[in-house]
C-alpha positions in Angstrom: 43.9 17.7 4.8 46.0 14.8 3.6 44.5 12.6 6.3 40.9 13.7 5.7 40.2 11.4 2.7 41.3 8.2 4.4 39.6 9.2 7.6 36.3 9.4 5.7 36.8 5.7 5.1 36.0 5.0 8.7 32.5 6.4 8.2 31.8 3.7 5.6 29.8 6.2 3.6 28.7 3.9 0.8 26.7 1.9 3.4 25.2 5.0 5.2 22.4 5.1 2.6 20.7 2.5 4.8 19.9 5.2 7.5 17.8 7.5 5.2 16.0 4.4 3.9 14.9 3.5 7.4 14.2 7.1 8.4 11.9 7.2 5.4 9.6 4.6 7.0 9.1 6.9 10.0 8.4 9.8 7.7 5.9 7.7 5.8 4.0 6.7 9.0 4.0 10.4 10.1 2.6 11.5 6.8 0.0 8.7 6.8 -1.1 9.9 10.2 -1.1 13.6 9.6 -1.2 14.2 5.8 1.5 16.9 6.0 5.3 17.0 5.8 7.4 19.4 7.8 10.4 19.6 5.6 12.7 21.1 8.2 11.9 18.4 10.8 12.2 15.8 8.1 15.7 17.0 7.2 16.7 17.1 10.9 15.5 13.5 11.2 17.5 12.4 8.2 20.7 14.1 9.6 20.2 12.5 13.0 19.8 9.0 11.3 22.9 9.5 9.1 24.9 10.8 12.0 23.9 7.8 14.1 25.0 5.4 11.4 28.3 7.2 10.9 28.9 7.0 14.7 28.3 3.3 14.9 30.4 2.6 11.8 33.3 4.6 13.2 33.1 3.0 16.6 33.1 -0.4 14.8 36.2 0.6 12.8 38.0 1.8 16.0 37.2 -1.2 18.2 37.9 -3.7 15.4 41.3 -2.1 14.8 42.1 -2.1 18.6 41.2 -5.8 19.0 43.2 -6.7 15.9 40.1 -8.1 14.2 40.6 -6.1 11.0 43.9 -7.8 10.3 42.3 -11.2 10.5 39.0 -10.6 8.6 38.3 -12.1 5.3 37.0 -9.0 3.5 34.2 -9.0 1.0 32.6 -6.1 -0.8 29.9 -6.2 1.8 31.6 -7.1 5.1 35.0 -7.0 6.8 35.3 -3.3 7.5 37.0 -0.6 5.3 40.6 -1.4 6.2 41.3 2.3 6.7 42.9 2.0 10.1 45.0 -1.0 9.0 46.6 1.3 6.3 46.6 4.4 8.5 46.9 3.4 12.2 47.7 6.9 13.1 44.1 7.9 12.3 42.6 5.7 15.1 42.1 8.7 17.4 40.5 10.6 14.5 38.0 7.7 14.0 37.1 7.9 17.7 36.6 11.7 17.4 34.2 11.1 14.4 32.3 8.5 16.5 31.7 10.8 19.5 31.0 13.9 17.3 28.5 12.1 15.2 26.8 10.7 18.3 26.7 14.2 19.7 25.0 15.5 16.6 22.3 12.8 16.9 21.9 13.6 20.6 21.5 17.3 20.0 18.9 16.8 17.4 17.1 14.4 19.7 17.1 17.0 22.4 15.7 19.5 20.0 12.6 17.3 19.3 12.2 16.4 23.0 12.0 20.1 23.9 9.6 20.6 21.0 7.2 17.8 21.8 7.9 16.6 25.3 10.0 13.9 27.0 7.9 10.8 26.1 10.4 9.5 23.6 13.4 10.1 26.0 13.9 6.3 26.7 14.1 5.7 22.9 16.8 8.3 22.6 18.8 7.0 25.6 18.6 3.4 24.3 19.6 4.5 20.8 22.7 6.3 22.1 23.7 3.3 24.2 23.5 1.1 21.1 25.8 3.3 19.1 28.7 2.8 21.5 27.7 -0.5 23.1 27.2 -2.6 19.9 30.8 -3.2 19.0 32.1 -2.6 22.6 30.0 -5.2 24.3 27.0 -6.6 22.4 29.0 -8.5 19.8 30.1 -10.8 22.7 26.4 -11.8 23.4 24.7 -13.8 20.7 21.1 -12.5 21.4 22.1 -8.9 21.7 24.4 -9.1 18.7 21.5 -10.5 16.6 18.8 -8.0 17.6 20.7 -4.8 18.4 21.3 -3.7 14.7 17.6 -4.3 13.9 16.5 -2.5 17.1 18.6 0.5 16.2 17.5 0.8 12.6 14.0 -0.5 13.2 11.9 0.5 16.2 14.3 3.1 17.6 15.0 5.0 14.3 11.5 4.7 12.9 9.7 5.5 16.1 12.0 8.5 16.9 11.5 9.8 13.4 7.7 9.5 13.7 7.8 11.2 17.0 10.0 14.0 15.6 7.3 14.8 13.0 4.2 14.2 15.0 5.0 14.4 18.7 3.3 11.0 19.2 4.1 7.3 19.0 1.8 5.0 17.1 1.2 1.3 16.7 1.4 1.8 12.9 4.9 3.2 13.2 5.9 0.3 15.5 4.5 -2.3 13.1 6.2 -0.7 10.1 9.5 -0.5 12.2 9.5 -4.3 12.4 10.4 -4.5 8.7 13.8 -2.8 9.1 14.2 -4.6 12.4 14.2 -8.1 10.8 16.0 -6.9 7.7 18.9 -5.1 9.4 19.3 -7.8 12.0 19.6 -10.2 9.0 22.0 -7.9 7.2 24.5 -8.1 10.0 23.9 -11.8 10.6 24.6 -12.8 7.0 27.6 -10.5 6.9 29.1 -12.4 9.9 29.3 -15.6 7.8 32.6 -14.6 6.1 34.0 -13.3 9.4 33.3 -16.4 11.5 36.9 -17.6 12.1 38.2 -14.0 12.7 35.4 -13.1 15.1 35.9 -16.4 17.0 39.7 -15.6 17.4 38.9 -12.3 19.3 36.2 -13.8 21.4 33.1 -12.6 19.6 30.0 -14.8 20.3 27.4 -14.2 17.7 25.2 -17.0 16.3 27.5 -18.1 13.4 30.3 -18.6 16.0 28.0 -20.2 18.6 25.8 -22.4 16.3 27.7 -22.5 13.0 26.8 -21.1 9.6 24.2 -23.7 8.7 22.0 -23.2 11.9 22.5 -19.4 11.6 21.3 -19.7 8.0 17.9 -21.0 9.3 17.7 -18.0 11.6 18.4 -15.7 8.6 15.7 -17.4 6.5 13.1 -17.2 9.3 13.8 -13.5 9.8 13.5 -12.8 6.1 10.2 -14.6 5.8 8.9 -12.8 8.9 9.7 -9.5 7.3 7.2 -10.1 4.6 4.7 -11.7 7.0 4.8 -8.4 9.0 3.9 -6.4 5.8 1.1 -8.8 4.8 -0.4 -9.1 8.3 -0.1 -5.3 8.8 -2.2 -4.7 5.7 -4.6 -7.6 6.4 -5.4 -6.2 9.9 -5.7 -2.6 8.7 -2.7 -1.4 10.6 -0.8 -0.6 7.4 -2.4 0.9 4.2 -3.0 -1.4 1.2 -0.1 0.2 -0.8 2.3 -0.9 1.9 2.2 -4.2 0.0 4.7 -2.5 -2.4 7.3 -3.7 0.1 6.6 -7.3 -1.1 8.2 -6.5 -4.4 11.6 -7.4 -3.1 10.4 -11.0 -2.8 12.0 -11.2 -6.2 15.4 -11.1 -4.5 14.4 -13.0 -1.4 13.3 -16.1 -3.4 16.9 -16.2 -4.8 18.6 -15.6 -1.5 16.8 -18.2 0.5 17.8 -21.3 -1.5 21.4 -20.1 -1.8 21.7 -19.6 2.0 20.0 -23.0 2.5 22.4 -24.8 0.2 25.6 -22.8 0.6 25.8 -21.6 4.2 29.2 -23.2 4.6 30.5 -22.0 1.2 31.3 -18.3 1.7 32.4 -17.6 -2.0 29.0 -19.0 -3.2 27.2 -16.7 -0.7 28.8 -13.5 -2.1 25.9 -12.9 -4.6 23.4 -13.3 -1.7 25.3 -10.7 0.4 24.8 -8.2 -2.4 21.1 -9.1 -2.9 20.6 -8.9 0.9 21.9 -5.3 0.8 19.4 -4.5 -2.0 16.5 -6.0 0.0 17.6 -3.9 3.1 17.5 -0.7 1.0 14.6 -1.3 -1.3 12.0 -2.9 1.1 11.9 0.1 3.5 11.8 2.6 0.6 8.9 0.7 -1.1 7.1 0.3 2.2 7.5 4.1 2.9 6.2 4.8 -0.6 3.1 2.8 0.2 2.6 4.8 3.4 2.8 8.1 1.5 0.0 7.0 -0.8 -3.2 8.1 1.1 
């Protein structure tokens, strides 16, 4: 019991709220398609999403501890890990147990829905489980995979699997909506890598801030952020998303503050800290507002 509280730190629970925000987009597209909400299936989808997020967080904590990265990272309120295993190295095995157990919960819920609706979404589930383990173990050493894997997990994989869980179908609307968390969450991890550049380089990680530098990576961040809002606007313009999906554009209030700061201060990590916080808000609020627009029929 004494070790339970610090072990919870490896889950990074304050950040797990991102998973329900992304699941909500899939619930929104399902409701927009069917006009009904199955509350039991919705709860199962949320649990699966939260478990997946806890799993990848705990794997990240474990592997970063084992490589020694945690001891070299410049921590910020939004990046750098929890520091739990640095303070309690004896809990490393427990973090690994949490990782695999959480992955198992996600897999079991996925199997439930596959038996309920059919096996059409099996490739999505397999790829999702692979990402949970493979992101920190392998993908952080490949710049392209490191960039797109987080967005792929929280975007198309999480949104489409949620939509499938509630409807038994896959839809182009759900895929279009999933591109919003795809670009946002890829950006979330990208910007959070700016403070970690030197530490990540020292253990061989090869993401774009290491490969290209912070300034060039800042341009990627800005392009992804702009594309997020273009997806919403284009989706509504072409009738794929309902008009109220434009609610997602309200977070432009934060984006217009983040973009010039990243543009000017990519190499100045302390000056970027406010943008790291605003970036978290954009990641949480934009999917929720988009989902709210999808629920208005």
